[in-house]
C-alpha positions as CSV (number, residue, x, y, z in Angstrom):
1,M,0.2,2.8,-16.3
2,M,2.5,5.5,-15.0
3,K,5.2,2.7,-14.0
4,R,4.7,1.1,-17.6
5,I,5.2,4.3,-19.7
6,I,8.3,5.5,-17.4
7,F,9.8,2.2,-18.3
8,T,9.1,2.5,-21.7
9,I,10.8,5.7,-21.8
10,L,13.8,4.7,-19.9
11,L,13.9,1.7,-22.2
12,A,13.8,3.8,-25.4
13,V,16.7,6.3,-23.8
14,A,18.6,3.2,-23.1
15,V,18.1,2.1,-26.8
16,L,18.9,5.9,-28.1
17,C,22.3,5.6,-26.2
18,A,23.2,2.2,-27.6
19,C,22.4,3.3,-30.9
20,S,24.8,6.2,-30.3
21,A,27.3,4.0,-28.9
22,K,26.7,1.6,-32.1
23,G,27.0,4.7,-34.7
24,S,30.6,5.7,-33.2
25,K,31.6,2.2,-33.7
26,E,30.0,1.5,-36.8
27,N,31.9,5.0,-37.8
28,E,35.2,3.7,-36.9
29,S,34.8,0.4,-38.7
30,A,33.5,2.2,-41.8
31,G,36.9,4.5,-41.5
32,Q,38.9,1.3,-41.1
33,A,37.2,-0.6,-44.2
34,E,37.7,2.7,-46.3
35,A,41.5,2.2,-45.1
36,A,41.6,-1.4,-46.3
37,G,40.0,-0.8,-49.8
38,P,37.0,-0.9,-51.9
39,A,36.1,-4.7,-51.5
40,A,36.4,-4.6,-47.6
41,N,34.2,-1.2,-47.4
42,Q,31.7,-3.2,-49.5
43,A,31.4,-6.5,-47.2
44,A,31.2,-4.1,-44.3
45,G,28.0,-2.3,-45.6
46,T,26.4,-5.7,-46.7
47,N,26.9,-7.1,-43.1
48,G,25.9,-3.6,-41.6
49,E,22.5,-4.1,-43.7
50,A,22.0,-7.8,-42.7
51,L,22.4,-6.9,-38.7
52,K,19.6,-4.3,-39.1
53,D,16.0,-5.7,-37.9
54,K,13.5,-3.8,-39.4
55,D,10.8,-5.3,-37.6
56,L,12.3,-4.7,-34.2
57,S,13.0,-1.1,-35.2
58,Y,9.2,-1.0,-36.1
59,A,8.0,-2.9,-32.6
60,F,10.1,-0.2,-31.1
61,G,8.2,2.4,-32.6
62,L,5.1,0.8,-32.1
63,A,5.4,0.0,-28.2
64,I,6.5,3.7,-27.6
65,G,3.6,5.4,-29.6
66,T,1.0,3.3,-28.2
67,D,1.9,4.2,-24.4
68,L,2.0,8.0,-25.5
69,Q,-1.2,7.8,-27.2
70,N,-3.0,5.6,-24.0
71,F,-1.3,8.0,-21.8
72,G,-2.8,11.0,-23.5
73,I,0.4,12.8,-24.6
74,D,0.4,15.1,-27.1
75,Y,3.4,14.7,-29.4
76,D,4.9,16.1,-32.6
77,T,5.8,12.8,-34.7
78,D,8.3,14.8,-36.6
79,E,10.2,16.5,-33.4
80,F,10.0,12.9,-32.0
81,A,11.8,11.4,-35.1
82,K,14.1,14.5,-34.9
83,G,15.4,14.0,-31.3
84,F,16.0,10.2,-31.8
85,K,17.8,11.3,-35.4
86,D,20.1,14.0,-33.7
87,L,21.0,11.6,-31.0
88,V,21.7,8.6,-33.3
89,E,23.6,10.9,-35.9
90,G,25.6,12.7,-33.3
91,N,24.0,16.0,-34.2
92,E,23.8,19.1,-31.9
93,L,20.9,18.3,-29.1
94,R,18.6,20.6,-27.9
95,M,18.6,19.4,-24.5
96,T,20.8,16.7,-22.4
97,L,19.4,13.3,-22.0
98,D,18.7,14.1,-18.1
99,E,17.0,17.2,-19.1
100,A,14.8,15.4,-21.6
101,V,13.8,12.5,-18.8
102,M,13.0,15.5,-16.6
103,K,10.8,17.3,-18.9
104,I,9.0,14.1,-19.6
105,Q,8.6,13.2,-15.9
106,L,6.9,16.8,-15.4
107,A,4.8,16.3,-18.1
108,L,3.6,12.7,-16.9
109,A,3.0,14.4,-13.2
110,A,0.8,16.9,-15.0
111,I,-1.0,14.6,-16.6
112,V,-1.6,12.2,-13.5
113,E,-2.5,15.0,-11.4
114,K,-5.4,16.3,-13.7
115,R,-6.6,12.6,-14.2
116,T,-6.5,12.1,-10.6
117,A,-8.5,15.5,-9.9
118,E,-11.1,14.6,-12.7
119,A,-11.3,11.1,-11.1
120,A,-12.2,12.4,-7.6
121,E,-14.8,14.8,-8.7
122,K,-16.2,11.9,-10.7
123,E,-16.5,9.8,-7.9
124,A,-17.9,12.5,-5.5
125,A,-20.8,13.1,-8.1
126,F,-21.6,9.6,-8.6
127,F,-22.2,9.0,-4.8
128,T,-24.0,12.3,-4.2
129,E,-26.3,11.4,-7.2
130,N,-26.8,7.7,-5.9
131,G,-27.4,8.5,-2.5
132,K,-30.6,10.0,-4.2
133,K,-31.9,6.7,-5.5
134,A,-34.8,5.0,-3.5
135,G,-33.8,2.3,-1.5
136,V,-30.3,3.3,-1.4
137,I,-28.8,4.1,2.3
138,T,-25.9,6.0,3.4
139,T,-24.0,5.1,6.2
140,A,-21.8,7.8,8.4
141,S,-18.5,6.4,6.6
142,G,-20.0,7.0,3.5
143,L,-20.8,3.2,2.3
144,Q,-24.1,3.0,0.5
145,Y,-26.0,-0.2,0.2
146,E,-29.3,-1.4,-1.2
147,I,-31.3,-4.6,0.3
148,I,-32.0,-6.9,-2.4
149,T,-33.2,-9.9,-0.2
150,A,-33.9,-9.2,3.3
151,T,-33.4,-12.0,6.0
152,E,-33.6,-12.2,10.0
153,G,-31.1,-13.7,12.3
154,P,-27.6,-13.3,13.7
155,K,-25.2,-10.8,11.8
156,P,-21.3,-11.6,11.7
157,T,-18.8,-9.7,13.5
158,A,-15.5,-8.1,12.0
159,E,-13.7,-10.8,13.9
160,Q,-15.7,-13.8,12.3
161,T,-15.5,-15.7,9.0
162,V,-18.2,-15.3,6.4
163,V,-18.8,-17.5,3.5
164,V,-20.6,-15.5,0.2
165,N,-21.1,-15.4,-3.4
166,Y,-20.4,-12.5,-4.6
167,S,-19.6,-10.3,-7.9
168,G,-17.9,-7.0,-8.1
169,T,-18.2,-4.3,-11.2
170,F,-17.5,-0.8,-12.0
171,T,-19.8,1.7,-12.6
172,D,-20.1,1.3,-16.1
173,G,-20.9,-2.7,-15.6
174,T,-17.5,-4.0,-16.1
175,Q,-16.9,-7.1,-13.7
176,F,-13.5,-7.1,-12.5
177,D,-13.9,-9.9,-9.4
178,A,-16.6,-12.5,-8.5
179,S,-16.8,-15.8,-6.7
180,Q,-16.7,-18.9,-9.0
181,P,-20.0,-20.8,-9.6
182,G,-20.6,-23.4,-6.9
183,R,-17.7,-22.3,-4.9
184,P,-18.3,-19.6,-2.8
185,A,-15.4,-17.5,-1.1
186,E,-14.8,-17.7,2.5
187,F,-12.6,-15.1,4.6
188,P,-12.3,-13.3,7.6
189,L,-13.9,-9.9,7.6
190,N,-11.4,-8.3,9.3
191,Y,-9.0,-9.6,6.4
192,V,-10.9,-7.4,3.5
193,I,-11.5,-3.9,2.4
194,P,-13.2,-1.7,4.9
195,G,-16.4,-1.3,2.8
196,W,-16.8,-5.1,3.2
197,T,-16.0,-5.4,6.7
198,E,-18.6,-2.5,7.4
199,G,-21.2,-3.6,5.0
200,I,-21.3,-7.2,5.6
201,Q,-21.9,-7.2,9.1
202,L,-25.4,-5.6,8.3
203,M,-26.5,-9.0,6.9
204,S,-28.1,-11.9,8.0
205,I,-27.7,-15.3,6.5
206,G,-29.7,-15.8,3.3
207,S,-29.6,-11.9,2.9
208,K,-28.5,-10.3,-0.6
209,Y,-27.1,-6.6,-0.8
210,R,-25.9,-4.4,-3.3
211,F,-22.7,-2.5,-2.1
212,Y,-21.8,0.6,-3.4
213,I,-17.8,1.2,-1.8
214,P,-16.1,5.0,-2.4
215,S,-12.3,4.6,-2.9
216,A,-11.7,5.7,0.8
217,L,-13.5,2.5,2.0
218,G,-11.6,0.4,-0.8
219,Y,-8.4,0.7,-2.3
220,G,-7.7,3.9,-1.6
221,P,-7.4,7.1,-3.9
222,E,-4.4,5.7,-6.1
223,G,-6.2,2.3,-6.7
224,R,-4.4,-0.8,-7.8
225,E,-2.6,-0.4,-10.3
226,G,-3.9,-2.6,-13.6
227,F,-6.8,-3.8,-11.5
228,I,-8.6,-0.8,-9.9
229,P,-8.3,2.5,-11.3
230,P,-7.9,5.7,-8.9
231,Y,-11.0,6.8,-7.2
232,A,-13.1,3.9,-8.7
233,P,-16.4,3.7,-7.0
234,L,-16.9,-0.1,-6.5
235,I,-20.4,-2.3,-6.6
236,F,-20.4,-5.5,-5.0
237,E,-23.5,-7.9,-5.1
238,V,-23.1,-10.0,-2.1
239,E,-25.2,-13.1,-0.6
240,L,-24.1,-13.9,2.8
241,L,-24.4,-18.1,3.5
242,E,-22.9,-18.8,6.4
243,I,-21.2,-17.3,9.4
244,K,-18.3,-19.0,11.0
245,D,-15.7,-18.5,13.9
246,T,-12.1,-17.6,12.4
247,D,-9.9,-20.4,12.3
248,P,-6.2,-19.0,12.8
249,A,-4.9,-22.3,11.6
250,M,-6.7,-21.6,8.2
251,F,-5.9,-18.1,7.7
252,G,-2.8,-17.2,10.0
253,Q,-2.8,-15.1,12.9
254,G,-3.9,-12.0,13.8
255,F,-7.5,-12.4,12.1
């Protein structure tokens, strides 16, 4: 999200600069048209109106406004419009474009810092409360799990490959990943996130566990943009179907 809004802002700056340059050229053209006479001036005005794409202009406003709202930036619509108008019309500016971009970046960084701290606190609170539930076991690393179906037998090592059915959800129940029905997933245990590597080694064939994986054992505090939010606890239900020796030819060297 951070990269997206920075891109939108830089795009807006580029558009503003282009508009400013366009405005200068239009003023120059208008002067030439005026010198040429009323007929030429009228033709130039008609062509200028025809070149304006109102839907495109509206689209830019909609896109920028959407990102500002989604990111939680508290902005003044009148001042937003004034900044745009001042630049396009060549009025005196309260700040340079470089100063404007710096101000925006500092504001975004403050929002990210605040949201990150809130997410970290929320994650810690979740695991504290979840660990108190009956049947939930917490390991030394912070991984939490429940045994849904228990079986006896050999357990995989980190160097082996497993075949599993699984589904992954966030704490609100939203599913973000899953094996396909009738098509179990197969992968080496040392090729997945640490929470999986540790957790599945507790299982025997036929068993089914529910894992609660903290970000430190998942995708890290930053998560994965567009996929896993920062400090997001991940909940996986996993059924272990098969244990195999890892085939380097299938998964590449180093597994």
